[in-house]
BAKE-184376 format. One line per 5 residues: their letters; for each residue x negated, y negated, z negated of C-alpha. Coordinates in steps of 0.25 Angstrom, whole numbers, plus 5000, padded with zeros to 4 digits. Example, Ala and Ser with C-alpha at 12.3 -4.5 7.8 and 13.67 -1.06 7.14 Angstrom:
<atoms>
as = 4951,5018,4969 ~ 4945,5004,4971;
</atoms>
This chain:
<atoms>
mgwlr = 4521,4541,4778 ~ 4512,4540,4789 ~ 4503,4534,4779 ~ 4502,4548,4770 ~ 4499,4556,4785;
rlfqk = 4487,4545,4790 ~ 4483,4549,4775 ~ 4481,4563,4775 ~ 4478,4563,4790 ~ 4466,4553,4790;
pltek = 4456,4557,4802 ~ 4467,4557,4810 ~ 4471,4543,4806 ~ 4458,4537,4807 ~ 4457,4543,4821;
rldse = 4470,4537,4825 ~ 4464,4524,4818 ~ 4451,4524,4826 ~ 4460,4526,4840 ~ 4470,4516,4838;
lrfhl = 4458,4506,4834 ~ 4450,4510,4846 ~ 4462,4508,4856 ~ 4464,4493,4851 ~ 4450,4491,4851;
eqrvr = 4448,4495,4865 ~ 4462,4490,4869 ~ 4454,4476,4865 ~ 4443,4479,4873 ~ 4449,4483,4886;
dyvas = 4457,4468,4884 ~ 4444,4460,4884 ~ 4437,4468,4896 ~ 4450,4466,4903 ~ 4448,4451,4901;
gmnpe = 4435,4451,4906 ~ 4425,4455,4894 ~ 4415,4464,4897 ~ 4416,4476,4888 ~ 4405,4474,4879;
earrr = 4411,4462,4876 ~ 4425,4466,4876 ~ 4422,4476,4866 ~ 4415,4466,4857 ~ 4426,4456,4858;
anlaf = 4436,4467,4854 ~ 4429,4473,4841 ~ 4428,4460,4836 ~ 4442,4457,4838 ~ 4447,4471,4834;
ggleq = 4438,4468,4821 ~ 4431,4482,4819 ~ 4435,4496,4821 ~ 4432,4500,4809 ~ 4437,4487,4801;
vkqdc = 4450,4487,4808 ~ 4452,4503,4805 ~ 4451,4501,4790 ~ 4460,4488,4791 ~ 4470,4499,4797;
reark = 4466,4509,4786 ~ 4469,4500,4774 ~ 4483,4495,4780 ~ 4487,4509,4780 ~ 4494,4515,4767;
eshve = 4487,4527,4766 ~ 4473,4518,4765 ~ 4477,4515,4749 ~ 4481,4529,4747 ~ 4466,4531,4752;
dflrd = 4460,4520,4744 ~ 4469,4525,4731 ~ 4463,4539,4734 ~ 4450,4535,4734 ~ 4450,4527,4721;
lqyal = 4457,4539,4716 ~ 4444,4547,4720 ~ 4435,4536,4715 ~ 4442,4536,4701 ~ 4441,4549,4699;
rslak = 4426,4549,4701 ~ 4425,4538,4693 ~ 4434,4543,4681 ~ 4426,4557,4683 ~ 4412,4550,4680;
drrfa = 4418,4543,4667 ~ 4424,4557,4663 ~ 4422,4551,4648 ~ 4431,4539,4651 ~ 4441,4546,4659;
liaif = 4444,4555,4648 ~ 4446,4546,4637 ~ 4453,4538,4645 ~ 4462,4550,4649 ~ 4463,4554,4635;
alalg = 4467,4542,4630 ~ 4477,4538,4640 ~ 4484,4552,4640 ~ 4485,4551,4625 ~ 4494,4538,4628;
igatt = 4502,4544,4639 ~ 4504,4558,4632 ~ 4509,4552,4619 ~ 4517,4542,4627 ~ 4524,4553,4634;
vmfsv = 4527,4561,4623 ~ 4534,4550,4617 ~ 4541,4546,4630 ~ 4546,4560,4630 ~ 4552,4561,4618;
iynvv = 4558,4546,4619 ~ 4563,4551,4633 ~ 4570,4564,4628 ~ 4575,4559,4614 ~ 4580,4545,4619;
fdpfp = 4584,4547,4634 ~ 4586,4562,4636 ~ 4590,4568,4623 ~ 4603,4575,4626 ~ 4608,4584,4638;
yrdfq = 4621,4579,4637 ~ 4629,4572,4647 ~ 4628,4558,4647 ~ 4623,4558,4633 ~ 4620,4543,4633;
hsvvf = 4635,4539,4634 ~ 4637,4547,4623 ~ 4640,4540,4608 ~ 4644,4543,4594 ~ 4649,4532,4585;
emrdl = 4651,4529,4571 ~ 4661,4521,4562 ~ 4651,4511,4553 ~ 4657,4504,4540 ~ 4653,4490,4542;
astgg = 4653,4489,4526 ~ 4643,4500,4524 ~ 4629,4494,4520 ~ 4622,4508,4518 ~ 4611,4514,4527;
kgega = 4611,4518,4542 ~ 4624,4528,4542 ~ 4630,4523,4530 ~ 4644,4518,4532 ~ 4645,4526,4545;
rdhyt = 4654,4538,4550 ~ 4650,4544,4563 ~ 4661,4556,4562 ~ 4676,4555,4564 ~ 4689,4562,4559;
ipefl = 4698,4570,4570 ~ 4708,4559,4570 ~ 4696,4548,4573 ~ 4691,4558,4583 ~ 4703,4559,4591;
airqq = 4708,4545,4590 ~ 4693,4540,4595 ~ 4694,4551,4607 ~ 4707,4546,4610 ~ 4707,4531,4609;
nhvfe = 4693,4527,4614 ~ 4692,4520,4626 ~ 4675,4521,4629 ~ 4673,4536,4628 ~ 4673,4545,4639;
divgn = 4672,4558,4630 ~ 4671,4560,4615 ~ 4669,4573,4608 ~ 4670,4576,4594 ~ 4660,4586,4585;
yqlnv = 4661,4590,4570 ~ 4650,4600,4564 ~ 4651,4610,4553 ~ 4644,4621,4549 ~ 4647,4635,4556;
lysdg = 4645,4648,4549 ~ 4640,4661,4556 ~ 4639,4674,4549 ~ 4634,4687,4559 ~ 4634,4696,4548;
kgtrr = 4620,4694,4544 ~ 4622,4681,4536 ~ 4630,4667,4538 ~ 4622,4655,4546 ~ 4626,4641,4547;
flggy = 4626,4634,4561 ~ 4630,4620,4563 ~ 4641,4618,4571 ~ 4652,4609,4576 ~ 4667,4607,4582;
ttang = 4666,4601,4594 ~ 4678,4595,4602 ~ 4680,4602,4614 ~ 4674,4592,4625 ~ 4661,4592,4618;
fdflg = 4652,4600,4627 ~ 4659,4594,4640 ~ 4654,4580,4634 ~ 4640,4583,4632 ~ 4640,4591,4646;
vppil = 4630,4602,4642 ~ 4635,4617,4647 ~ 4633,4628,4640 ~ 4623,4639,4644 ~ 4632,4649,4639;
grvfs = 4649,4649,4639 ~ 4656,4637,4640 ~ 4660,4624,4630 ~ 4672,4621,4624 ~ 4685,4617,4631;
pedvk = 4697,4611,4628 ~ 4704,4624,4626 ~ 4694,4627,4614 ~ 4700,4616,4605 ~ 4715,4620,4607;
qdapl = 4723,4627,4597 ~ 4722,4642,4596 ~ 4710,4641,4605 ~ 4699,4653,4601 ~ 4689,4648,4594;
vfmmn = 4675,4646,4601 ~ 4661,4640,4599 ~ 4648,4636,4605 ~ 4634,4638,4601 ~ 4621,4630,4604;
yrlwq = 4610,4636,4612 ~ 4599,4636,4599 ~ 4610,4645,4591 ~ 4612,4655,4600 ~ 4598,4656,4602;
tefng = 4595,4656,4587 ~ 4605,4664,4582 ~ 4610,4672,4594 ~ 4596,4674,4601 ~ 4603,4668,4614;
dlkil = 4613,4680,4616 ~ 4621,4678,4628 ~ 4633,4688,4623 ~ 4637,4680,4612 ~ 4645,4671,4620;
gkaff = 4659,4673,4619 ~ 4657,4681,4606 ~ 4664,4677,4595 ~ 4657,4672,4580 ~ 4663,4669,4567;
lngks = 4659,4655,4564 ~ 4665,4648,4550 ~ 4674,4660,4548 ~ 4680,4659,4562 ~ 4677,4669,4577;
rtlvg = 4673,4659,4587 ~ 4670,4663,4601 ~ 4656,4657,4608 ~ 4659,4650,4620 ~ 4647,4642,4625;
impqr = 4631,4640,4621 ~ 4626,4627,4625 ~ 4612,4625,4631 ~ 4599,4623,4623 ~ 4598,4608,4623;
fngyg = 4612,4607,4619 ~ 4615,4601,4605 ~ 4627,4596,4605 ~ 4635,4590,4592 ~ 4622,4595,4584;
sslwf = 4628,4609,4582 ~ 4626,4625,4585 ~ 4639,4629,4585 ~ 4651,4621,4592 ~ 4666,4624,4590;
plgfy = 4677,4617,4597 ~ 4684,4605,4590 ~ 4700,4604,4590 ~ 4708,4594,4584 ~ 4721,4601,4582;
pgadg = 4724,4605,4568 ~ 4716,4618,4562 ~ 4708,4616,4576 ~ 4700,4629,4578 ~ 4700,4631,4562;
ttfpt = 4692,4617,4561 ~ 4691,4613,4546 ~ 4685,4601,4541 ~ 4679,4598,4526 ~ 4687,4586,4524;
kdpdl = 4702,4579,4527 ~ 4701,4573,4541 ~ 4684,4572,4541 ~ 4678,4562,4550 ~ 4668,4574,4554;
iwvla = 4670,4572,4570 ~ 4658,4566,4576 ~ 4660,4560,4590 ~ 4652,4559,4603 ~ 4658,4551,4614;
rlkkg = 4653,4548,4627 ~ 4656,4533,4632 ~ 4662,4529,4646 ~ 4653,4524,4656 ~ 4652,4508,4653;
vslqa = 4655,4507,4638 ~ 4646,4504,4629 ~ 4642,4508,4614 ~ 4649,4495,4609 ~ 4662,4497,4617;
aaadl = 4662,4511,4612 ~ 4660,4507,4597 ~ 4671,4495,4598 ~ 4680,4505,4605 ~ 4679,4517,4594;
dailh = 4680,4504,4583 ~ 4694,4500,4587 ~ 4698,4514,4588 ~ 4692,4518,4571 ~ 4697,4504,4566;
glaqa = 4712,4507,4573 ~ 4710,4522,4565 ~ 4705,4514,4552 ~ 4718,4505,4553 ~ 4727,4517,4553;
npgel = 4719,4525,4543 ~ 4713,4517,4532 ~ 4704,4524,4523 ~ 4691,4528,4519 ~ 4689,4533,4532;
ypprf = 4686,4519,4537 ~ 4679,4508,4531 ~ 4684,4495,4532 ~ 4675,4490,4541 ~ 4668,4499,4550;
kvvtr = 4662,4499,4566 ~ 4660,4509,4577 ~ 4646,4511,4581 ~ 4644,4519,4595 ~ 4629,4526,4597;
tlldf = 4625,4535,4607 ~ 4623,4549,4606 ~ 4608,4548,4608 ~ 4607,4537,4597 ~ 4615,4545,4587;
vvgdf = 4606,4558,4588 ~ 4592,4550,4590 ~ 4595,4537,4582 ~ 4584,4530,4575 ~ 4574,4540,4580;
kstly = 4574,4533,4592 ~ 4566,4522,4586 ~ 4555,4531,4581 ~ 4554,4535,4595 ~ 4552,4521,4599;
allaa = 4543,4519,4589 ~ 4534,4531,4595 ~ 4535,4526,4608 ~ 4530,4513,4604 ~ 4518,4520,4598;
vllll = 4516,4528,4609 ~ 4515,4515,4619 ~ 4506,4510,4610 ~ 4498,4523,4611 ~ 4498,4522,4626;
liacs = 4493,4507,4626 ~ 4482,4511,4617 ~ 4478,4522,4627 ~ 4479,4513,4638 ~ 4472,4502,4631;
nvgnl = 4461,4512,4628 ~ 4460,4517,4642 ~ 4460,4503,4649 ~ 4449,4499,4640 ~ 4441,4511,4644;
llara = 4444,4508,4658 ~ 4439,4494,4656 ~ 4426,4497,4650 ~ 4425,4506,4660 ~ 4426,4494,4671;
tvrer = 4417,4487,4663 ~ 4406,4497,4667 ~ 4410,4498,4680 ~ 4410,4484,4683 ~ 4398,4485,4693;
eiavr = 4405,4496,4700 ~ 4418,4488,4702 ~ 4409,4477,4708 ~ 4401,4484,4718 ~ 4415,4490,4723;
aslga = 4420,4475,4724 ~ 4408,4471,4731 ~ 4409,4483,4742 ~ 4424,4477,4745 ~ 4433,4483,4734;
srgrl = 4443,4473,4731 ~ 4448,4470,4718 ~ 4460,4477,4719 ~ 4455,4490,4725 ~ 4445,4489,4712;
irqll = 4458,4487,4703 ~ 4465,4499,4710 ~ 4454,4508,4708 ~ 4451,4505,4692 ~ 4467,4508,4692;
vesfl = 4466,4521,4700 ~ 4455,4525,4688 ~ 4465,4521,4678 ~ 4476,4528,4684 ~ 4469,4541,4685;
lalaa = 4467,4541,4670 ~ 4480,4538,4668 ~ 4486,4550,4676 ~ 4475,4558,4670 ~ 4480,4553,4657;
clagc = 4496,4557,4661 ~ 4492,4570,4664 ~ 4485,4571,4651 ~ 4495,4563,4644 ~ 4506,4572,4649;
lfayf = 4500,4584,4645 ~ 4496,4577,4631 ~ 4512,4574,4630 ~ 4515,4589,4632 ~ 4509,4594,4621;
gikgl = 4513,4579,4614 ~ 4528,4584,4615 ~ 4526,4598,4609 ~ 4520,4592,4597 ~ 4530,4582,4595;
vpiip = 4542,4588,4598 ~ 4541,4597,4586 ~ 4540,4583,4576 ~ 4551,4577,4582 ~ 4563,4576,4573;
rgpip = 4574,4583,4580 ~ 4584,4575,4569 ~ 4585,4562,4578 ~ 4582,4571,4591 ~ 4593,4578,4597;
eetvi = 4591,4592,4597 ~ 4593,4592,4613 ~ 4582,4583,4616 ~ 4570,4589,4623 ~ 4558,4582,4621;
glnpv = 4547,4586,4632 ~ 4538,4582,4645 ~ 4550,4579,4657 ~ 4549,4571,4670 ~ 4554,4557,4664;
vllla = 4541,4558,4654 ~ 4532,4563,4664 ~ 4534,4551,4672 ~ 4534,4542,4661 ~ 4520,4548,4659;
laiaf = 4518,4545,4674 ~ 4522,4529,4670 ~ 4513,4530,4659 ~ 4501,4534,4667 ~ 4503,4523,4678;
lttli = 4505,4513,4666 ~ 4492,4517,4659 ~ 4486,4515,4672 ~ 4489,4501,4673 ~ 4487,4498,4659;
cglap = 4473,4505,4658 ~ 4468,4501,4672 ~ 4473,4489,4676 ~ 4467,4479,4666 ~ 4454,4486,4668;
alhav = 4454,4486,4683 ~ 4458,4471,4683 ~ 4446,4468,4673 ~ 4436,4476,4682 ~ 4438,4468,4694;
rgnlp = 4438,4454,4688 ~ 4428,4444,4687 ~ 4414,4444,4698 ~ 4413,4458,4702 ~ 4400,4455,4709;
lcmtn = 4394,4450,4696 ~ 4396,4463,4689 ~ 4387,4469,4699 ~ 4375,4461,4694 ~ 4380,4462,4679;
grkga = 4381,4477,4677 ~ 4385,4480,4663 ~ 4376,4472,4654 ~ 4385,4465,4642 ~ 4397,4470,4648;
ggsgr = 4402,4477,4636 ~ 4407,4467,4626 ~ 4411,4454,4631 ~ 4416,4450,4645 ~ 4432,4452,4652;
hgklr = 4430,4468,4651 ~ 4426,4467,4636 ~ 4436,4457,4631 ~ 4447,4466,4638 ~ 4443,4480,4633;
aalvv = 4441,4474,4618 ~ 4456,4470,4620 ~ 4460,4482,4623 ~ 4453,4488,4612 ~ 4460,4479,4603;
aeval = 4473,4482,4608 ~ 4470,4497,4606 ~ 4467,4494,4591 ~ 4480,4486,4590 ~ 4489,4497,4596;
sivll = 4483,4508,4588 ~ 4484,4500,4574 ~ 4501,4498,4579 ~ 4500,4514,4581 ~ 4493,4518,4568;
tgagl = 4502,4508,4561 ~ 4514,4514,4564 ~ 4508,4527,4561 ~ 4503,4524,4549 ~ 4517,4517,4544;
lmrsf = 4524,4530,4548 ~ 4513,4540,4541 ~ 4515,4529,4528 ~ 4532,4531,4529 ~ 4532,4546,4530;
ftlth = 4522,4547,4518 ~ 4531,4538,4511 ~ 4545,4548,4516 ~ 4537,4561,4512 ~ 4533,4556,4498;
vdlgf = 4547,4549,4494 ~ 4550,4553,4480 ~ 4562,4559,4482 ~ 4566,4563,4466 ~ 4565,4579,4468;
npehm = 4554,4587,4474 ~ 4559,4593,4488 ~ 4547,4602,4488 ~ 4552,4618,4486 ~ 4565,4616,4488;
lytri = 4575,4624,4497 ~ 4587,4620,4501 ~ 4599,4630,4508 ~ 4613,4624,4514 ~ 4622,4635,4512;
vpaad = 4635,4635,4518 ~ 4645,4645,4511 ~ 4655,4655,4520 ~ 4668,4647,4527 ~ 4676,4656,4521;
drydt = 4686,4657,4508 ~ 4677,4662,4499 ~ 4671,4648,4496 ~ 4684,4641,4497 ~ 4682,4636,4483;
aekkk = 4670,4627,4475 ~ 4671,4641,4465 ~ 4667,4651,4476 ~ 4657,4641,4484 ~ 4651,4639,4469;
lffeq = 4650,4654,4465 ~ 4643,4655,4481 ~ 4631,4644,4478 ~ 4630,4650,4463 ~ 4626,4663,4468;
vlqrv = 4617,4658,4479 ~ 4611,4647,4469 ~ 4608,4660,4460 ~ 4601,4669,4470 ~ 4592,4656,4476;
ralpg = 4588,4653,4462 ~ 4584,4669,4459 ~ 4576,4667,4471 ~ 4560,4667,4470 ~ 4554,4654,4470;
vttat = 4567,4647,4468 ~ 4566,4639,4454 ~ 4579,4631,4455 ~ 4591,4632,4464 ~ 4604,4622,4466;
vslsv = 4615,4620,4474 ~ 4618,4606,4480 ~ 4627,4598,4492 ~ 4613,4591,4497 ~ 4598,4592,4501;
pplgg = 4592,4582,4493 ~ 4585,4571,4497 ~ 4593,4570,4511 ~ 4607,4565,4506 ~ 4619,4572,4503;
agsfi = 4634,4570,4501 ~ 4640,4557,4495 ~ 4652,4551,4491 ~ 4660,4539,4487 ~ 4661,4538,4472;
tipgk = 4671,4534,4462 ~ 4669,4530,4447 ~ 4679,4527,4437 ~ 4678,4513,4432 ~ 4668,4508,4442;
thser = 4673,4495,4452 ~ 4664,4493,4463 ~ 4666,4486,4477 ~ 4658,4495,4486 ~ 4661,4511,4487;
wesmv = 4652,4520,4477 ~ 4646,4532,4483 ~ 4637,4543,4479 ~ 4630,4555,4485 ~ 4636,4568,4479;
dlcse = 4628,4582,4478 ~ 4634,4594,4474 ~ 4626,4604,4467 ~ 4622,4612,4455 ~ 4615,4612,4442;
gyfqt = 4602,4615,4447 ~ 4603,4603,4458 ~ 4594,4595,4447 ~ 4584,4604,4444 ~ 4581,4607,4458;
lglql = 4579,4595,4463 ~ 4572,4591,4450 ~ 4582,4579,4446 ~ 4580,4574,4432 ~ 4592,4572,4422;
lrgrl = 4592,4558,4418 ~ 4605,4558,4409 ~ 4616,4568,4405 ~ 4615,4581,4411 ~ 4614,4588,4424;
lsetd = 4625,4598,4430 ~ 4625,4611,4423 ~ 4629,4625,4427 ~ 4642,4623,4420 ~ 4645,4610,4429;
insar = 4643,4619,4441 ~ 4651,4631,4438 ~ 4662,4623,4431 ~ 4663,4612,4443 ~ 4663,4602,4433;
rvavv = 4665,4586,4439 ~ 4651,4582,4434 ~ 4639,4574,4442 ~ 4625,4571,4439 ~ 4621,4558,4446;
nqafa = 4608,4552,4450 ~ 4602,4539,4446 ~ 4606,4532,4456 ~ 4622,4535,4453 ~ 4620,4531,4439;
rtyfp = 4613,4519,4442 ~ 4622,4512,4453 ~ 4635,4518,4448 ~ 4633,4518,4432 ~ 4623,4505,4431;
gedpl = 4622,4503,4415 ~ 4629,4514,4410 ~ 4631,4529,4408 ~ 4633,4538,4420 ~ 4636,4549,4411;
gqkik = 4650,4552,4410 ~ 4655,4544,4421 ~ 4665,4549,4432 ~ 4663,4549,4448 ~ 4671,4552,4459;
fdvfd = 4666,4556,4471 ~ 4675,4552,4482 ~ 4672,4562,4492 ~ 4678,4574,4485 ~ 4692,4567,4486;
elpet = 4689,4570,4501 ~ 4685,4584,4503 ~ 4691,4598,4501 ~ 4687,4607,4490 ~ 4682,4595,4481;
phnay = 4686,4589,4469 ~ 4696,4577,4471 ~ 4697,4564,4463 ~ 4686,4572,4453 ~ 4676,4563,4445;
fevvg = 4665,4569,4440 ~ 4657,4564,4427 ~ 4642,4561,4428 ~ 4634,4570,4417 ~ 4621,4567,4422;
vvtdf = 4610,4557,4430 ~ 4598,4563,4437 ~ 4585,4555,4443 ~ 4586,4550,4459 ~ 4582,4558,4470;
rnrgl = 4581,4554,4484 ~ 4598,4559,4489 ~ 4597,4552,4503 ~ 4585,4553,4511 ~ 4570,4550,4507;
leppa = 4570,4535,4508 ~ 4583,4531,4502 ~ 4585,4529,4487 ~ 4593,4540,4480 ~ 4608,4538,4481;
heafl = 4618,4540,4472 ~ 4621,4556,4471 ~ 4629,4562,4460 ~ 4629,4578,4460 ~ 4641,4586,4456;
pysit = 4642,4601,4453 ~ 4641,4608,4467 ~ 4654,4617,4462 ~ 4664,4606,4461 ~ 4668,4608,4476;
gfgdr = 4666,4620,4487 ~ 4665,4610,4498 ~ 4653,4609,4507 ~ 4641,4617,4507 ~ 4628,4618,4498;
tilar = 4614,4617,4497 ~ 4605,4626,4489 ~ 4593,4618,4484 ~ 4581,4628,4478 ~ 4569,4623,4471;
tvvdp = 4557,4633,4474 ~ 4543,4637,4471 ~ 4540,4642,4484 ~ 4542,4637,4498 ~ 4557,4634,4498;
nalra = 4558,4639,4515 ~ 4554,4652,4509 ~ 4565,4654,4501 ~ 4576,4651,4513 ~ 4577,4664,4518;
svqre = 4580,4672,4503 ~ 4589,4659,4499 ~ 4598,4662,4511 ~ 4598,4676,4508 ~ 4603,4673,4496;
iwtvd = 4614,4665,4500 ~ 4618,4676,4509 ~ 4616,4685,4499 ~ 4630,4679,4492 ~ 4635,4677,4503;
snaav = 4632,4680,4519 ~ 4641,4670,4524 ~ 4637,4659,4518 ~ 4627,4652,4528 ~ 4614,4643,4525;
aasrs = 4615,4631,4532 ~ 4600,4626,4529 ~ 4588,4630,4522 ~ 4574,4625,4519 ~ 4566,4617,4510;
vkdll = 4568,4603,4506 ~ 4556,4598,4510 ~ 4559,4604,4525 ~ 4573,4596,4525 ~ 4565,4583,4521;
aeeay = 4555,4586,4532 ~ 4565,4588,4542 ~ 4576,4579,4540 ~ 4566,4567,4532 ~ 4551,4568,4538;
tqpqf = 4554,4573,4552 ~ 4557,4560,4559 ~ 4547,4550,4552 ~ 4536,4562,4552 ~ 4540,4562,4567;
gmiti = 4537,4548,4569 ~ 4524,4547,4559 ~ 4518,4559,4566 ~ 4519,4553,4581 ~ 4516,4540,4579;
safag = 4504,4544,4571 ~ 4501,4553,4583 ~ 4501,4542,4592 ~ 4494,4532,4583 ~ 4482,4543,4581;
iglal = 4481,4545,4597 ~ 4481,4528,4596 ~ 4471,4528,4586 ~ 4462,4538,4595 ~ 4464,4531,4607;
vligi = 4458,4517,4600 ~ 4446,4525,4596 ~ 4444,4531,4609 ~ 4445,4515,4614 ~ 4438,4509,4604;
fsvma = 4427,4520,4606 ~ 4426,4520,4621 ~ 4427,4504,4623 ~ 4415,4503,4613 ~ 4408,4512,4619;
ytval = 4409,4506,4633 ~ 4407,4493,4626 ~ 4393,4498,4620 ~ 4389,4504,4635 ~ 4392,4491,4642;
qthei = 4384,4483,4631 ~ 4373,4493,4631 ~ 4364,4481,4637 ~ 4369,4470,4629 ~ 4365,4481,4615;
gvrma = 4350,4483,4620 ~ 4348,4469,4621 ~ 4354,4467,4608 ~ 4345,4478,4602 ~ 4333,4474,4609;
lgaqh = 4334,4461,4603 ~ 4333,4467,4589 ~ 4349,4471,4586 ~ 4350,4483,4577 ~ 4357,4495,4579;
anvvk = 4366,4490,4566 ~ 4368,4477,4573 ~ 4372,4484,4586 ~ 4383,4493,4579 ~ 4389,4482,4572;
mvlgn = 4390,4475,4585 ~ 4398,4487,4591 ~ 4406,4489,4578 ~ 4409,4474,4578 ~ 4415,4474,4594;
alrli = 4423,4487,4589 ~ 4429,4480,4576 ~ 4432,4468,4581 ~ 4441,4473,4592 ~ 4447,4484,4582;
sigil = 4450,4473,4571 ~ 4458,4465,4582 ~ 4465,4477,4586 ~ 4468,4480,4572 ~ 4473,4467,4569;
lgvlv = 4483,4464,4581 ~ 4487,4481,4577 ~ 4489,4477,4565 ~ 4499,4464,4569 ~ 4506,4471,4580;
sfglt = 4509,4483,4570 ~ 4515,4474,4559 ~ 4525,4469,4570 ~ 4528,4483,4576 ~ 4529,4492,4564;
rflas = 4541,4485,4559 ~ 4547,4494,4571 ~ 4544,4505,4562 ~ 4551,4503,4550 ~ 4562,4511,4552;
qlagv = 4552,4523,4555 ~ 4548,4520,4540 ~ 4550,4524,4527 ~ 4545,4518,4514 ~ 4532,4510,4521;
satdp = 4534,4496,4527 ~ 4531,4494,4541 ~ 4520,4485,4535 ~ 4515,4493,4526 ~ 4501,4486,4522;
ltfsa = 4493,4501,4517 ~ 4497,4507,4533 ~ 4491,4494,4540 ~ 4479,4495,4531 ~ 4477,4509,4533;
vvtvf = 4478,4509,4549 ~ 4469,4496,4549 ~ 4458,4503,4542 ~ 4460,4516,4549 ~ 4458,4510,4561;
lavgl = 4446,4501,4558 ~ 4439,4512,4553 ~ 4441,4521,4565 ~ 4440,4510,4574 ~ 4425,4507,4569;
lasll = 4422,4523,4570 ~ 4425,4522,4584 ~ 4417,4512,4587 ~ 4405,4516,4579 ~ 4399,4526,4590;
parra = 4399,4517,4600 ~ 4391,4507,4589 ~ 4382,4517,4587 ~ 4379,4520,4602 ~ 4377,4506,4604;
agidp = 4367,4505,4592 ~ 4359,4517,4597 ~ 4357,4509,4612 ~ 4342,4509,4616 ~ 4339,4495,4619;
lvalh = 4329,4498,4631 ~ 4341,4507,4638 ~ 4350,4497,4636 ~ 4344,4484,4641 ~ 4341,4494,4654;
ye = 4356,4497,4654 ~ 4366,4493,4665;
</atoms>
């Protein structure tokens, strides 16, 4: 570290250097005198042999490390003065780079936190889930797959596998909690005793489950998450160890988990044991496939090896227990926990990352073009410095230091932009595909990336202009000056190429944004077959006690609720249903007497009251609708939609036909081996998502069974959300122990479940495209303005020879239009190749939609010419006499 000491003790270092060199010089003089020379000749010969004291001093300085630091500091000082003189250029360049670096930092922060650091759990990279896929299924994504398992299956997997370090089982259920003011419903879950040790996150209060908690006759305990503790109990520390009445049983709270913990997607957790009647556990079906499994791979075990091991176990179970639980041909597929949670949303994030990298390239091209134009203006200065002894390497370093200063300032401004950008982006990120545990924000890794981007932009923006600035005959530049330097020559060609690249990249961004906008518009204007406006849905969970242990008792409860809801001011009609259209519902395989077919037939099933069709506005096509008598007597009748009648009764009258819904044979409190008579056919509507065609569906009286929860759908003439409190009050008037699981307008439900993710992609990429377009406009304007300034002498000659103002405007606009047109052509060709990667993000729009491409080209031509118009008018206003003397 001696060089660092010398750097800060320069006077002393210079004094020591001078003393040492003079000592050696005097020693040489003494040697010559000793050989017989006179003192004057000896000193002359010594000076000639030594090479000049000051020259040797400079050679010694350059051999030291600190000289490079001093040179850099001098270059830095000079760059600061140079940029301060051209503040407009510096501010434009810093702003352009700051936008690119800020946007890139925001997007990388999202991707890093979602893809690489989403969970606070131990070794989550090796946590996997697995599903059993029916090889004969030809359905869409998710159809023919099962990722929940029966208790015997779970126990067999846990005991027989050779690939897992540990394995956890979880079963979710509704938990009803009453505090005397009303009953509320929370999402809870039964979790095996090792469930919290598996994730490795300690509680902030109390303890986690232990093996003793799942033993027979163990006290009933439960745990709570941080959000529920704060919202329902205001963070009261005294509730730990207290008993709560949950689902009809008294349980003691033994632990509260920290804020970032959202294990197993529940608010409350109960310990899950597997002895008969464990913890009062009850399941809605016999031997259900309701256990969701999470496992941790052993070190060195791949996903494929784990799938093969599980495949052998489940095929062994299938041979020992043949039946409908196992398809004839199936395979097991393993997935990481991250892939299971985030899924296809990663493709959206990667598409946005590609978009933001394009934006960064646009910003770098923009600044590189400005630096190149500035280097052209400074050619004489560079030539003078070269003539005074500056090497080409030193000149390149000087120009790169200027680029580094710009990039460093842009990095600081970009991090500030990123901070506010993340604040604005996080609220619109869909929380469905992103784990609730994920914290998105600036962190050391992201800030290091911002610095790396600044270094990269220094090279991209500064290297090419610096190399071009020192190429060629520098002494000749001193005599040529700037006359005619603007539009031609080596610098003009590179500037033109950079403008073309900016335009092409921006076209790609704008095309992607345009396609996502068209897709979102299509998605939000899908004809649902019913009007979701002014429709409220309320999910009701009746009290879990013997007051509603029969279908008749549940029917009486919902009858009273319906009467009260219909009587509310602002409600026109109301109905009971099982599901909320258009986002899907229950389904069943069906049997139709007299029909033979090779594949299994299936249909969606809804249990509803007589007002269902009027509430949705469905039209009756044949027969009749469900009547009040059908509901009161729980008649086995059904109304089907057009898709059902068209597929299963082609060319024949569906009225009077009999249908058996096989799922009822597997559920408690439902009619077994029951056939329902078709009494009516109604119009189709979207019932399994916004983009899927209407599925076959049958509507049955909800009074045929007391199994399951129900939903109240109400058509209103006022804002549905304004009636939520009134509806809840009427429900609690009928029974204060009934819980409202969810309540909001159907429009809000669609916005959250169907529109949020595509809206996020559209807003984000549109913002990037807008920034890119603004940068291109700045780039076109700045480059054309520089070009006009450099061509002032040439324009003056033209105007002195008789050129009109219109000719000058046409010349400048023609040059701009030529560059813009080439960029548009290249951008469109590249977009045709790249937009296919957006196909999975598009709904109802082709990745090569001609309307979108035409609109993007038209907008860009108009805006590009507008950006060129001001420099063109400025060129036309040049005074020929002033221009001819311009140097």
